[in-house]
ZAKENU-117334 format. One line per 5 residues: their letters; for each residue x, y, z of C-alpha. Coordinates in nm, 4 decimals, padded with zeros to 6 digits. Example, Ala and Ser with C-alpha at 12.3 -4.5 7.8 and 13.67 -1.06 7.14 Angstrom:
residues 2
as> 01.2300:-00.4500:00.7800 | 01.3670:-00.1060:00.7140
end
This chain:
residues 235
xxxxx> 00.0000:00.0000:00.0000 | 00.1242:00.3469:-00.0893 | 00.1590:00.5582:00.2274 | 00.3070:00.8698:00.0645 | 00.0060:01.0816:00.1644
xxxxx> 00.0393:00.9765:00.5269 | 00.4136:01.0305:00.5311 | 00.3709:01.3780:00.3840 | 00.1774:01.4705:00.6973 | 00.3464:01.2510:00.9576
xxxxx> 00.6999:01.3898:00.9410 | 00.7383:01.4383:01.3168 | 00.5990:01.7551:01.4746 | 00.4917:01.9170:01.8006 | 00.1393:02.0162:01.8978
xxxxx> 00.1701:02.3248:02.1175 | -00.1893:02.4513:02.1173 | -00.4747:02.2965:02.3220 | -00.5794:02.0723:02.0343 | -00.6410:01.6985:02.0070
xxxxx> -00.4439:01.4997:02.2619 | -00.2834:01.8190:02.3928 | -00.6207:01.9449:02.5153 | -00.6246:01.7382:02.8355 | -00.5717:01.9632:03.1439
xxxxx> -00.3806:02.2018:02.9169 | -00.4144:02.5076:03.1421 | -00.3062:02.3125:03.4500 | 00.0043:02.1425:03.3112 | 00.3620:02.2666:03.3127
xxxxx> 00.4468:02.0598:03.0028 | 00.2198:02.1919:02.7282 | 00.3596:02.0232:02.4180 | 00.3010:01.6764:02.2798 | 00.4993:01.5204:01.9989
xxxxx> 00.3675:01.3256:01.7013 | 00.6342:01.0922:01.5571 | 00.7098:01.0465:01.1864 | 00.5738:00.7476:00.9958 | 00.8219:00.5091:00.8365
xxxxx> 00.8074:00.1790:00.6539 | 00.9837:-00.0987:00.8371 | 00.9687:-00.4275:01.0169 | 00.8869:-00.5193:01.3706 | 01.2389:-00.4254:01.4773
xxxxx> 01.1658:-00.0624:01.3793 | 00.9132:-00.0270:01.6610 | 01.1011:00.1328:01.9504 | 01.0456:00.3716:02.2389 | 01.1240:00.7365:02.1771
xxxxx> 01.2380:01.0194:02.4074 | 00.9518:01.2632:02.3410 | 00.6391:01.3248:02.5477 | 00.3389:01.2257:02.3359 | 00.0631:01.2504:02.5973
xxxxx> 00.0229:01.4615:02.9090 | -00.2549:01.4778:03.1651 | -00.3203:01.5059:03.5380 | -00.3892:01.2008:03.7542 | -00.5186:01.2911:04.1005
xxxxx> -00.3655:01.6339:04.0542 | -00.0239:01.5011:03.9533 | 00.1069:01.5710:03.6039 | 00.1926:01.2585:03.4076 | 00.4020:01.2991:03.0923
xxxxx> 00.4063:00.9806:02.8870 | 00.6726:00.9079:02.6279 | 00.5748:00.7122:02.3186 | 00.7299:00.5652:02.0055 | 01.0318:00.6895:01.8129
xxxxx> 00.8437:00.6283:01.4875 | 00.5050:00.5144:01.3706 | 00.5700:00.2073:01.1555 | 00.3924:00.0663:00.8518 | 00.4680:-00.3046:00.8373
xxxxx> 00.3858:-00.4679:00.5040 | 00.3330:-00.8419:00.4894 | 00.1764:-01.0437:00.2092 | -00.1943:-00.9694:00.2237 | -00.1616:-00.7445:00.5290
xxxxx> -00.1056:-00.3743:00.5994 | -00.0166:-00.3192:00.9650 | 00.0161:00.0284:01.1158 | 00.1741:00.0699:01.4594 | 00.1276:00.4026:01.6417
xxxxx> 00.1381:00.5255:01.9999 | -00.1763:00.7353:02.0576 | -00.4806:00.5579:01.9202 | -00.6507:00.8497:01.7423 | -00.3922:00.8262:01.4638
xxxxx> -00.5712:00.5109:01.3505 | -00.8253:00.7477:01.1944 | -00.5570:00.8794:00.9571 | -00.4512:00.5252:00.8658 | -00.8107:00.4206:00.7960
xxxxx> -00.8547:00.7217:00.5688 | -00.5426:00.6230:00.3757 | -00.6684:00.2645:00.3573 | -01.0036:00.3774:00.2173 | -00.8309:00.6059:-00.0340
xxxxx> -00.5935:00.3277:-00.1490 | -00.8665:00.0635:-00.1720 | -00.7071:-00.1415:00.1062 | -01.0255:-00.1019:00.3137 | -01.3614:-00.1718:00.1554
xxxxx> -01.6154:00.0852:00.2824 | -01.8808:-00.0776:00.4984 | -01.6566:-00.3367:00.6609 | -01.6875:-00.3949:01.0329 | -01.4336:-00.2511:01.2724
xxxxx> -01.3200:-00.5011:01.5367 | -01.1943:-00.2844:01.8230 | -00.9853:-00.4670:02.0857 | -00.9301:-00.2357:02.3804 | -00.9868:-00.1829:02.7501
xxxxx> -01.1779:00.1337:02.6479 | -01.4602:00.1756:02.3964 | -01.3207:00.5033:02.2490 | -01.6687:00.6078:02.1337 | -01.7062:00.9473:02.2969
xxxxx> -01.8426:01.2024:02.0483 | -01.5720:01.4383:01.9183 | -01.6109:01.8192:01.9361 | -01.7011:01.8254:01.5666 | -01.7640:01.5764:01.2887
xxxxx> -01.5380:01.4975:00.9964 | -01.6336:01.6956:00.6874 | -01.3126:01.6523:00.4869 | -01.2481:01.4340:00.1850 | -00.8842:01.3405:00.1369
xxxxx> -00.6091:01.1830:00.3432 | -00.4572:01.5166:00.4403 | -00.7936:01.6394:00.5684 | -00.8241:01.3225:00.7763 | -00.4748:01.3650:00.9198
xxxxx> -00.5412:01.7241:01.0239 | -00.8729:01.6222:01.1793 | -00.7124:01.3308:01.3647 | -00.4546:01.5610:01.5235 | -00.6451:01.8869:01.5726
xxxxx> -00.9877:01.7548:01.6749 | -00.9672:01.3899:01.7775 | -00.8084:01.2381:02.0856 | -00.7523:00.8882:02.2176 | -01.1132:00.8456:02.3269
xxxxx> -01.3277:00.9759:02.0406 | -01.1897:00.8586:01.7062 | -01.4288:00.5750:01.6231 | -01.7671:00.7442:01.5748 | -01.6468:00.9829:01.3003
xxxxx> -01.5072:00.6853:01.1051 | -01.8469:00.5164:01.1227 | -02.0158:00.8457:01.0345 | -01.7949:00.8783:00.7266 | -01.9246:00.5410:00.6040
xxxxx> -01.5893:00.3664:00.6370 | -01.7352:00.1072:00.8750 | -02.0913:-00.0149:00.9020 | -02.0574:-00.0858:01.2743 | -01.8113:-00.1628:01.5526
xxxxx> -01.7516:-00.4910:01.7342 | -01.6172:-00.4073:02.0807 | -01.3779:-00.6656:02.2258 | -01.2806:-00.6213:02.5897 | -01.3659:-00.9533:02.7498
xxxxx> -01.2799:-01.3217:02.7255 | -01.6276:-01.3916:02.5903 | -01.5851:-01.1378:02.3102 | -01.2455:-01.2834:02.2221 | -01.3981:-01.6264:02.1730
xxxxx> -01.6352:-01.5045:01.8995 | -01.5227:-01.5007:01.5363 | -01.5292:-01.1556:01.3740 | -01.7793:-01.1127:01.0895 | -01.6067:-01.0734:00.7525
xxxxx> -01.5008:-00.8440:00.6061 | -01.3403:-00.6676:00.9000 | -01.0654:-00.4243:00.9896 | -00.8769:-00.5147:01.3064 | -00.7914:-00.2387:01.5547
xxxxx> -00.5896:-00.3369:01.8632 | -00.4978:-00.1269:02.1623 | -00.2107:-00.2989:02.3394 | -00.3490:-00.1775:02.6714 | -00.5579:-00.4944:02.6494
xxxxx> -00.2348:-00.6481:02.7885 | -00.2047:-00.3935:03.0732 | -00.2069:-00.5333:03.4286 | -00.5614:-00.4047:03.4848 | -00.6754:-00.6471:03.2112
xxxxx> -00.5098:-00.9541:03.3639 | -00.8512:-01.1021:03.4379 | -00.8422:-01.2143:03.0727 | -00.5761:-01.4880:03.0401 | -00.2756:-01.3670:02.8405
xxxxx> -00.2562:-01.6942:02.6457 | -00.6169:-01.6487:02.5348 | -00.5503:-01.2933:02.4186 | -00.2415:-01.3989:02.2255 | -00.3968:-01.7016:02.0584
xxxxx> -00.7187:-01.5295:01.9519 | -00.5557:-01.2079:01.8350 | -00.2912:-01.3987:01.6374 | -00.5726:-01.5844:01.4612 | -00.7517:-01.2587:01.3795
xxxxx> -00.4303:-01.0937:01.2607 | -00.3790:-01.3843:01.0215 | -00.7133:-01.3127:00.8513 | -00.7375:-00.9318:00.8672 | -00.5978:-00.7490:00.5621
xxxxx> -00.5800:-00.4116:00.7402 | -00.4646:-00.3778:01.1017 | -00.4024:-00.0770:01.3261 | -00.2214:-00.1247:01.6582 | -00.1755:00.1400:01.9294
xxxxx> 00.0777:00.1224:02.2116 | -00.1190:00.3757:02.4256 | 00.1591:00.5352:02.6342 | -00.0727:00.6873:02.8959 | -00.2320:00.3497:02.9722
xxxxx> 00.0478:00.1012:02.9085 | 00.4197:00.0821:02.9822 | 00.5773:00.1131:02.6387 | 00.8384:-00.1582:02.6842 | 00.5636:-00.3981:02.7894
xxxxx> 00.3497:-00.2840:02.4968 | 00.6296:-00.3535:02.2486 | 00.6902:-00.6918:02.4101 | 00.3226:-00.7775:02.3597 | 00.3371:-00.6484:02.0013
xxxxx> 00.6315:-00.8772:01.9264 | 00.4457:-01.1704:02.0817 | 00.1512:-01.1004:01.8496 | 00.3449:-01.0463:01.5291 | 00.6426:-01.2838:01.5590
end
């Protein structure tokens, strides 16, 4: 899949205004900049932690500055396009590129594997048309909790299958589907779902999904643990 349109936008940049993921507790934080890494093509070994703060918020009045990935990575495998990012809202940009390239058939189902539903309504709907419009919208308007509904509203997906339990993991996704994984499903708070079950079921779904987005979610998951889980899924 050609990702030139995505790479034109995702060159690595700071968000310094209270937009998108930088909106959280903006006026109450000392660190008021979040970084968005560049997108590269590569293999699993290209996924690595970076030094920049990509998400900042207050937890019980204490500022938490989470560092994310050095790069977003597009991993191409026969029959599969896999996009790895840190903050999950960037999946919206990848889906737009997939629709534009014909890698996603409009009206497929989105299988969303996550400890959160991510279906809060965004401040405004998506009214753009091209990949660049989607990228700007994903960064200026969307955040990690509200990026799914505008994708459904745009007609990219007919509905969403939420997977956050052992029971949901045991069901087979309806075809055709796009697979969206938040690696915080492997966070300690989700240990009530056996790790072996998560690995076996998600590996099976990855094997059949032509388009896959995977977020490492720095605010909700230790990034070294997230990358370890990613390698367990994709190796």
